[in-house]
N, CA, C and O atoms as CSV, one atom per row, in Angstrom:
chain,resi,resn,atom,element,x,y,z
A,1,MET,N,N,-22.460,-8.406,-15.776
A,1,MET,CA,C,-23.071,-9.080,-14.643
A,1,MET,C,C,-22.277,-8.753,-13.384
A,1,MET,O,O,-21.049,-8.664,-13.399
A,2,LEU,N,N,-23.015,-8.579,-12.303
A,2,LEU,CA,C,-22.381,-8.313,-11.014
A,2,LEU,C,C,-22.341,-9.591,-10.178
A,2,LEU,O,O,-23.288,-10.378,-10.155
A,3,PHE,N,N,-21.213,-9.765,-9.493
A,3,PHE,CA,C,-21.026,-10.919,-8.625
A,3,PHE,C,C,-20.476,-10.466,-7.284
A,3,PHE,O,O,-19.572,-9.632,-7.225
A,4,HIS,N,N,-21.023,-11.016,-6.207
A,4,HIS,CA,C,-20.494,-10.848,-4.853
A,4,HIS,C,C,-19.553,-12.028,-4.636
A,4,HIS,O,O,-19.967,-13.183,-4.735
A,5,VAL,N,N,-18.294,-11.739,-4.340
A,5,VAL,CA,C,-17.283,-12.792,-4.196
A,5,VAL,C,C,-16.608,-12.644,-2.835
A,5,VAL,O,O,-16.122,-11.569,-2.484
A,6,THR,N,N,-16.586,-13.734,-2.080
A,6,THR,CA,C,-15.866,-13.768,-0.811
A,6,THR,C,C,-14.648,-14.667,-0.993
A,6,THR,O,O,-14.763,-15.797,-1.469
A,7,MET,N,N,-13.479,-14.151,-0.610
A,7,MET,CA,C,-12.232,-14.897,-0.763
A,7,MET,C,C,-11.548,-15.022,0.592
A,7,MET,O,O,-11.286,-14.021,1.259
A,8,GLN,N,N,-11.267,-16.230,0.988
A,8,GLN,CA,C,-10.518,-16.531,2.212
A,8,GLN,C,C,-9.176,-17.109,1.777
A,8,GLN,O,O,-9.132,-18.121,1.076
A,9,VAL,N,N,-8.078,-16.470,2.190
A,9,VAL,CA,C,-6.738,-16.925,1.824
A,9,VAL,C,C,-6.202,-17.815,2.941
A,9,VAL,O,O,-6.302,-17.481,4.121
A,10,ASN,N,N,-5.632,-18.952,2.548
A,10,ASN,CA,C,-5.109,-19.931,3.509
A,10,ASN,C,C,-3.699,-20.352,3.102
A,10,ASN,O,O,-3.480,-21.490,2.686
A,11,LEU,N,N,-2.745,-19.431,3.223
A,11,LEU,CA,C,-1.366,-19.786,2.897
A,11,LEU,C,C,-0.842,-20.800,3.908
A,11,LEU,O,O,-1.156,-20.705,5.095
A,12,PRO,N,N,-0.053,-21.763,3.456
A,12,PRO,CA,C,0.508,-22.735,4.403
A,12,PRO,C,C,1.425,-22.036,5.409
A,12,PRO,O,O,2.216,-21.178,5.020
A,13,PRO,N,N,1.334,-22.385,6.678
A,13,PRO,CA,C,2.161,-21.721,7.684
A,13,PRO,C,C,3.658,-21.918,7.450
A,13,PRO,O,O,4.468,-21.114,7.911
A,14,ASP,N,N,4.028,-22.980,6.738
A,14,ASP,CA,C,5.449,-23.242,6.502
A,14,ASP,C,C,5.950,-22.658,5.180
A,14,ASP,O,O,7.091,-22.910,4.793
A,15,MET,N,N,5.105,-21.871,4.474
A,15,MET,CA,C,5.552,-21.251,3.233
A,15,MET,C,C,6.642,-20.228,3.567
A,15,MET,O,O,6.455,-19.402,4.460
A,16,PRO,N,N,7.777,-20.272,2.863
A,16,PRO,CA,C,8.831,-19.299,3.128
A,16,PRO,C,C,8.334,-17.861,2.912
A,16,PRO,O,O,7.576,-17.590,1.980
A,17,LYS,N,N,8.769,-16.958,3.778
A,17,LYS,CA,C,8.308,-15.571,3.732
A,17,LYS,C,C,8.589,-14.924,2.381
A,17,LYS,O,O,7.740,-14.198,1.864
A,18,LEU,N,N,9.756,-15.168,1.800
A,18,LEU,CA,C,10.070,-14.566,0.499
A,18,LEU,C,C,9.100,-15.036,-0.585
A,18,LEU,O,O,8.685,-14.244,-1.430
A,19,GLU,N,N,8.742,-16.303,-0.563
A,19,GLU,CA,C,7.776,-16.836,-1.529
A,19,GLU,C,C,6.403,-16.205,-1.320
A,19,GLU,O,O,5.749,-15.797,-2.280
A,20,ALA,N,N,5.972,-16.129,-0.067
A,20,ALA,CA,C,4.675,-15.521,0.239
A,20,ALA,C,C,4.655,-14.051,-0.170
A,20,ALA,O,O,3.670,-13.582,-0.740
A,21,ASP,N,N,5.726,-13.327,0.113
A,21,ASP,CA,C,5.798,-11.915,-0.256
A,21,ASP,C,C,5.730,-11.727,-1.767
A,21,ASP,O,O,5.086,-10.795,-2.249
A,22,ASP,N,N,6.391,-12.607,-2.515
A,22,ASP,CA,C,6.360,-12.531,-3.979
A,22,ASP,C,C,4.948,-12.773,-4.513
A,22,ASP,O,O,4.476,-12.042,-5.384
A,23,ILE,N,N,4.282,-13.791,-3.995
A,23,ILE,CA,C,2.915,-14.105,-4.438
A,23,ILE,C,C,1.985,-12.940,-4.117
A,23,ILE,O,O,1.152,-12.566,-4.943
A,24,LYS,N,N,2.122,-12.361,-2.922
A,24,LYS,CA,C,1.262,-11.238,-2.521
A,24,LYS,C,C,1.506,-10.012,-3.394
A,24,LYS,O,O,0.560,-9.293,-3.716
A,25,ALA,N,N,2.745,-9.762,-3.781
A,25,ALA,CA,C,3.046,-8.623,-4.659
A,25,ALA,C,C,2.430,-8.829,-6.041
A,25,ALA,O,O,1.874,-7.895,-6.619
A,26,ARG,N,N,2.528,-10.046,-6.569
A,26,ARG,CA,C,1.909,-10.342,-7.872
A,26,ARG,C,C,0.388,-10.261,-7.786
A,26,ARG,O,O,-0.268,-9.802,-8.722
A,27,GLU,N,N,-0.168,-10.706,-6.664
A,27,GLU,CA,C,-1.619,-10.624,-6.437
A,27,GLU,C,C,-2.078,-9.163,-6.452
A,27,GLU,O,O,-3.076,-8.833,-7.094
A,28,ARG,N,N,-1.361,-8.300,-5.756
A,28,ARG,CA,C,-1.721,-6.878,-5.686
A,28,ARG,C,C,-1.706,-6.253,-7.086
A,28,ARG,O,O,-2.632,-5.530,-7.457
A,29,ALA,N,N,-0.660,-6.532,-7.855
A,29,ALA,CA,C,-0.552,-5.963,-9.203
A,29,ALA,C,C,-1.683,-6.459,-10.104
A,29,ALA,O,O,-2.274,-5.673,-10.844
A,30,TYR,N,N,-1.983,-7.749,-10.045
A,30,TYR,CA,C,-3.056,-8.335,-10.860
A,30,TYR,C,C,-4.408,-7.730,-10.469
A,30,TYR,O,O,-5.193,-7.334,-11.331
A,31,ALA,N,N,-4.670,-7.665,-9.163
A,31,ALA,CA,C,-5.955,-7.133,-8.678
A,31,ALA,C,C,-6.111,-5.668,-9.051
A,31,ALA,O,O,-7.181,-5.253,-9.496
A,32,GLN,N,N,-5.063,-4.886,-8.876
A,32,GLN,CA,C,-5.166,-3.459,-9.191
A,32,GLN,C,C,-5.360,-3.228,-10.686
A,32,GLN,O,O,-6.027,-2.269,-11.074
A,33,ALA,N,N,-4.797,-4.077,-11.526
A,33,ALA,CA,C,-5.043,-3.968,-12.973
A,33,ALA,C,C,-6.521,-4.209,-13.275
A,33,ALA,O,O,-7.112,-3.499,-14.089
A,34,LEU,N,N,-7.124,-5.213,-12.619
A,34,LEU,CA,C,-8.552,-5.481,-12.819
A,34,LEU,C,C,-9.399,-4.330,-12.288
A,34,LEU,O,O,-10.431,-4.002,-12.874
A,35,MET,N,N,-8.976,-3.715,-11.188
A,35,MET,CA,C,-9.703,-2.574,-10.639
A,35,MET,C,C,-9.647,-1.392,-11.612
A,35,MET,O,O,-10.655,-0.722,-11.834
A,36,ARG,N,N,-8.482,-1.140,-12.185
A,36,ARG,CA,C,-8.351,-0.038,-13.148
A,36,ARG,C,C,-9.208,-0.270,-14.389
A,36,ARG,O,O,-9.680,0.687,-15.003
A,37,GLN,N,N,-9.411,-1.529,-14.763
A,37,GLN,CA,C,-10.250,-1.871,-15.918
A,37,GLN,C,C,-11.740,-1.807,-15.593
A,37,GLN,O,O,-12.572,-1.910,-16.494
A,38,GLY,N,N,-12.086,-1.636,-14.312
A,38,GLY,CA,C,-13.484,-1.585,-13.904
A,38,GLY,C,C,-14.113,-2.947,-13.686
A,38,GLY,O,O,-15.315,-3.034,-13.436
A,39,LYS,N,N,-13.326,-4.016,-13.775
A,39,LYS,CA,C,-13.872,-5.366,-13.595
A,39,LYS,C,C,-13.976,-5.756,-12.117
A,39,LYS,O,O,-14.711,-6.677,-11.761
A,40,TRP,N,N,-13.226,-5.040,-11.256
A,40,TRP,CA,C,-13.217,-5.314,-9.822
A,40,TRP,C,C,-13.436,-3.980,-9.125
A,40,TRP,O,O,-12.497,-3.422,-8.557
A,41,PRO,N,N,-14.672,-3.454,-9.159
A,41,PRO,CA,C,-14.903,-2.089,-8.668
A,41,PRO,C,C,-14.895,-1.924,-7.152
A,41,PRO,O,O,-14.711,-0.809,-6.665
A,42,HIS,N,N,-15.089,-3.003,-6.391
A,42,HIS,CA,C,-15.157,-2.874,-4.927
A,42,HIS,C,C,-14.445,-4.033,-4.253
A,42,HIS,O,O,-14.559,-5.183,-4.676
A,43,ILE,N,N,-13.703,-3.710,-3.188
A,43,ILE,CA,C,-13.065,-4.730,-2.352
A,43,ILE,C,C,-13.017,-4.206,-0.921
A,43,ILE,O,O,-12.679,-3.047,-0.679
A,44,TRP,N,N,-13.361,-5.081,0.021
A,44,TRP,CA,C,-13.316,-4.748,1.440
A,44,TRP,C,C,-12.629,-5.881,2.181
A,44,TRP,O,O,-12.875,-7.055,1.902
A,45,ARG,N,N,-11.769,-5.528,3.123
A,45,ARG,CA,C,-11.142,-6.513,3.997
A,45,ARG,C,C,-12.183,-6.963,5.020
A,45,ARG,O,O,-12.968,-6.144,5.499
A,46,ILE,N,N,-12.200,-8.238,5.357
A,46,ILE,CA,C,-13.019,-8.740,6.453
A,46,ILE,C,C,-12.152,-8.647,7.701
A,46,ILE,O,O,-11.122,-9.313,7.802
A,47,ALA,N,N,-12.569,-7.825,8.641
A,47,ALA,CA,C,-11.771,-7.558,9.841
A,47,ALA,C,C,-11.435,-8.851,10.577
A,47,ALA,O,O,-12.296,-9.701,10.807
A,48,GLY,N,N,-10.163,-8.975,10.940
A,48,GLY,CA,C,-9.719,-10.104,11.732
A,48,GLY,C,C,-9.422,-11.363,10.944
A,48,GLY,O,O,-9.080,-12.389,11.532
A,49,ARG,N,N,-9.544,-11.310,9.627
A,49,ARG,CA,C,-9.285,-12.498,8.798
A,49,ARG,C,C,-8.433,-12.097,7.603
A,49,ARG,O,O,-8.396,-10.926,7.226
A,50,TYR,N,N,-7.753,-13.064,7.010
A,50,TYR,CA,C,-7.059,-12.830,5.745
A,50,TYR,C,C,-8.076,-13.177,4.660
A,50,TYR,O,O,-7.977,-14.204,3.988
A,51,ALA,N,N,-9.063,-12.278,4.512
A,51,ALA,CA,C,-10.188,-12.521,3.620
A,51,ALA,C,C,-10.745,-11.191,3.152
A,51,ALA,O,O,-10.497,-10.146,3.754
A,52,ASN,N,N,-11.513,-11.251,2.052
A,52,ASN,CA,C,-12.154,-10.040,1.549
A,52,ASN,C,C,-13.514,-10.361,0.959
A,52,ASN,O,O,-13.834,-11.503,0.628
A,53,VAL,N,N,-14.298,-9.299,0.844
A,53,VAL,CA,C,-15.568,-9.327,0.124
A,53,VAL,C,C,-15.394,-8.374,-1.047
A,53,VAL,O,O,-14.969,-7.232,-0.871
A,54,SER,N,N,-15.722,-8.841,-2.230
A,54,SER,CA,C,-15.518,-8.045,-3.433
A,54,SER,C,C,-16.752,-8.078,-4.317
A,54,SER,O,O,-17.575,-8.990,-4.241
A,55,ILE,N,N,-16.857,-7.058,-5.157
A,55,ILE,CA,C,-17.861,-7.030,-6.221
A,55,ILE,C,C,-17.108,-7.039,-7.542
A,55,ILE,O,O,-16.210,-6.225,-7.761
A,56,PHE,N,N,-17.474,-7.953,-8.412
A,56,PHE,CA,C,-16.915,-8.015,-9.760
A,56,PHE,C,C,-18.002,-7.629,-10.752
A,56,PHE,O,O,-19.169,-7.978,-10.574
A,57,ASP,N,N,-17.617,-6.913,-11.787
A,57,ASP,CA,C,-18.521,-6.487,-12.860
A,57,ASP,C,C,-17.936,-7.010,-14.169
A,57,ASP,O,O,-17.082,-6.370,-14.783
A,58,VAL,N,N,-18.409,-8.182,-14.583
A,58,VAL,CA,C,-17.848,-8.872,-15.745
A,58,VAL,C,C,-18.963,-9.323,-16.677
A,58,VAL,O,O,-20.141,-9.242,-16.329
A,59,ALA,N,N,-18.597,-9.790,-17.844
A,59,ALA,CA,C,-19.577,-10.164,-18.868
A,59,ALA,C,C,-20.407,-11.381,-18.484
A,59,ALA,O,O,-21.612,-11.421,-18.734
A,60,ASP,N,N,-19.752,-12.391,-17.867
A,60,ASP,CA,C,-20.467,-13.637,-17.595
A,60,ASP,C,C,-19.680,-14.509,-16.624
A,60,ASP,O,O,-18.605,-14.133,-16.158
A,61,ASN,N,N,-20.237,-15.681,-16.329
A,61,ASN,CA,C,-19.613,-16.631,-15.404
A,61,ASN,C,C,-18.224,-17.047,-15.863
A,61,ASN,O,O,-17.303,-17.175,-15.057
A,62,ASP,N,N,-18.086,-17.255,-17.164
A,62,ASP,CA,C,-16.800,-17.708,-17.685
A,62,ASP,C,C,-15.709,-16.659,-17.485
A,62,ASP,O,O,-14.582,-17.000,-17.126
A,63,GLU,N,N,-16.034,-15.381,-17.714
A,63,GLU,CA,C,-15.037,-14.338,-17.500
A,63,GLU,C,C,-14.663,-14.271,-16.026
A,63,GLU,O,O,-13.485,-14.148,-15.694
A,64,LEU,N,N,-15.651,-14.350,-15.140
A,64,LEU,CA,C,-15.348,-14.321,-13.712
A,64,LEU,C,C,-14.429,-15.470,-13.341
A,64,LEU,O,O,-13.445,-15.276,-12.627
A,65,HIS,N,N,-14.741,-16.661,-13.820
A,65,HIS,CA,C,-13.902,-17.826,-13.506
A,65,HIS,C,C,-12.471,-17.618,-13.999
A,65,HIS,O,O,-11.518,-17.934,-13.287
A,66,ALA,N,N,-12.319,-17.097,-15.195
A,66,ALA,CA,C,-10.982,-16.864,-15.740
A,66,ALA,C,C,-10.212,-15.856,-14.886
A,66,ALA,O,O,-9.030,-16.054,-14.606
A,67,LEU,N,N,-10.879,-14.775,-14.473
A,67,LEU,CA,C,-10.209,-13.763,-13.658
A,67,LEU,C,C,-9.821,-14.322,-12.294
A,67,LEU,O,O,-8.699,-14.114,-11.831
A,68,LEU,N,N,-10.745,-15.031,-11.650
A,68,LEU,CA,C,-10.457,-15.577,-10.326
A,68,LEU,C,C,-9.357,-16.632,-10.383
A,68,LEU,O,O,-8.468,-16.644,-9.531
A,69,SER,N,N,-9.407,-17.505,-11.366
A,69,SER,CA,C,-8.388,-18.557,-11.443
A,69,SER,C,C,-7.029,-18.000,-11.848
A,69,SER,O,O,-6.013,-18.678,-11.699
A,70,GLY,N,N,-7.000,-16.765,-12.363
A,70,GLY,CA,C,-5.740,-16.107,-12.678
A,70,GLY,C,C,-5.089,-15.423,-11.493
A,70,GLY,O,O,-3.948,-14.971,-11.594
A,71,LEU,N,N,-5.791,-15.336,-10.369
A,71,LEU,CA,C,-5.211,-14.713,-9.173
A,71,LEU,C,C,-4.008,-15.529,-8.701
A,71,LEU,O,O,-4.111,-16.748,-8.565
A,72,PRO,N,N,-2.875,-14.884,-8.451
A,72,PRO,CA,C,-1.718,-15.635,-7.963
A,72,PRO,C,C,-1.982,-16.400,-6.661
A,72,PRO,O,O,-1.372,-17.445,-6.433
A,73,LEU,N,N,-2.879,-15.900,-5.808
A,73,LEU,CA,C,-3.212,-16.595,-4.563
A,73,LEU,C,C,-4.306,-17.660,-4.738
A,73,LEU,O,O,-4.666,-18.337,-3.775
A,74,PHE,N,N,-4.831,-17.810,-5.949
A,74,PHE,CA,C,-5.957,-18.725,-6.206
A,74,PHE,C,C,-5.749,-20.136,-5.626
A,74,PHE,O,O,-6.684,-20.690,-5.047
A,75,PRO,N,N,-4.555,-20.731,-5.764
A,75,PRO,CA,C,-4.396,-22.099,-5.228
A,75,PRO,C,C,-4.595,-22.205,-3.722
A,75,PRO,O,O,-4.815,-23.302,-3.208
A,76,TRP,N,N,-4.523,-21.090,-3.009
A,76,TRP,CA,C,-4.647,-21.094,-1.552
A,76,TRP,C,C,-5.914,-20.390,-1.078
A,76,TRP,O,O,-5.993,-19.971,0.076
A,77,MET,N,N,-6.899,-20.256,-1.953
A,77,MET,CA,C,-8.129,-19.534,-1.607
A,77,MET,C,C,-9.333,-20.459,-1.553
A,77,MET,O,O,-9.458,-21.406,-2.330
A,78,ASP,N,N,-10.216,-20.151,-0.606
A,78,ASP,CA,C,-11.579,-20.678,-0.632
A,78,ASP,C,C,-12.434,-19.519,-1.116
A,78,ASP,O,O,-12.436,-18.449,-0.506
A,79,ILE,N,N,-13.163,-19.726,-2.215
A,79,ILE,CA,C,-13.917,-18.647,-2.862
A,79,ILE,C,C,-15.389,-19.023,-2.913
A,79,ILE,O,O,-15.746,-20.146,-3.269
A,80,GLN,N,N,-16.236,-18.067,-2.551
A,80,GLN,CA,C,-17.682,-18.228,-2.676
A,80,GLN,C,C,-18.190,-17.136,-3.598
A,80,GLN,O,O,-17.856,-15.963,-3.427
A,81,VAL,N,N,-19.002,-17.523,-4.581
A,81,VAL,CA,C,-19.518,-16.587,-5.585
A,81,VAL,C,C,-21.041,-16.567,-5.512
A,81,VAL,O,O,-21.692,-17.611,-5.459
A,82,THR,N,N,-21.595,-15.351,-5.510
A,82,THR,CA,C,-23.044,-15.173,-5.550
A,82,THR,C,C,-23.376,-14.205,-6.680
A,82,THR,O,O,-22.965,-13.045,-6.631
A,83,PRO,N,N,-24.121,-14.659,-7.709
A,83,PRO,CA,C,-24.552,-13.725,-8.752
A,83,PRO,C,C,-25.564,-12.740,-8.173
A,83,PRO,O,O,-26.389,-13.101,-7.333
A,84,LEU,N,N,-25.490,-11.500,-8.631
A,84,LEU,CA,C,-26.392,-10.460,-8.141
A,84,LEU,C,C,-27.352,-10.020,-9.239
A,84,LEU,O,O,-26.998,-9.998,-10.417
A,85,ALA,N,N,-28.565,-9.672,-8.840
A,85,ALA,CA,C,-29.574,-9.165,-9.763
A,85,ALA,C,C,-30.136,-7.873,-9.178
A,85,ALA,O,O,-30.075,-7.651,-7.969
A,86,ALA,N,N,-30.675,-7.035,-10.034
A,86,ALA,CA,C,-31.269,-5.768,-9.595
A,86,ALA,C,C,-32.435,-6.044,-8.647
A,86,ALA,O,O,-33.216,-6.971,-8.865
A,87,HIS,N,N,-32.545,-5.244,-7.608
A,87,HIS,CA,C,-33.636,-5.380,-6.652
A,87,HIS,C,C,-34.769,-4.455,-7.104
A,87,HIS,O,O,-34.505,-3.312,-7.477
A,88,PRO,N,N,-36.014,-4.916,-7.081
A,88,PRO,CA,C,-37.123,-4.088,-7.582
A,88,PRO,C,C,-37.376,-2.826,-6.757
A,88,PRO,O,O,-38.025,-1.904,-7.251
A,89,SER,N,N,-36.888,-2.755,-5.519
A,89,SER,CA,C,-37.084,-1.577,-4.692
A,89,SER,C,C,-35.926,-0.583,-4.765
A,89,SER,O,O,-35.983,0.491,-4.166
A,90,ALA,N,N,-34.869,-0.949,-5.504
A,90,ALA,CA,C,-33.711,-0.044,-5.586
A,90,ALA,C,C,-34.067,1.223,-6.329
A,90,ALA,O,O,-34.861,1.211,-7.270
A,91,LEU,N,N,-33.462,2.327,-5.887
A,91,LEU,CA,C,-33.657,3.621,-6.566
A,91,LEU,C,C,-32.793,3.708,-7.798
A,91,LEU,O,O,-32.819,4.719,-8.499
């Protein structure tokens, strides 16, 4: 199943830089592992925001939830999920 996922990161302004850097490094490694597995085939930065638009290709809602909740930045994210279906006019 394909999902359109928008993630807005909201780290606390008073979070120590070393802590934030560590979380971001773990986030990058986790995300890139999912990309290599083909579960996270697309990601785009939203210009001017600490946010992204992504496409996930996973088995079902439960797998998506498990992957998203495993993100190291998950506690500081606002996430919107939209399931995608094939369009009848697509080639």
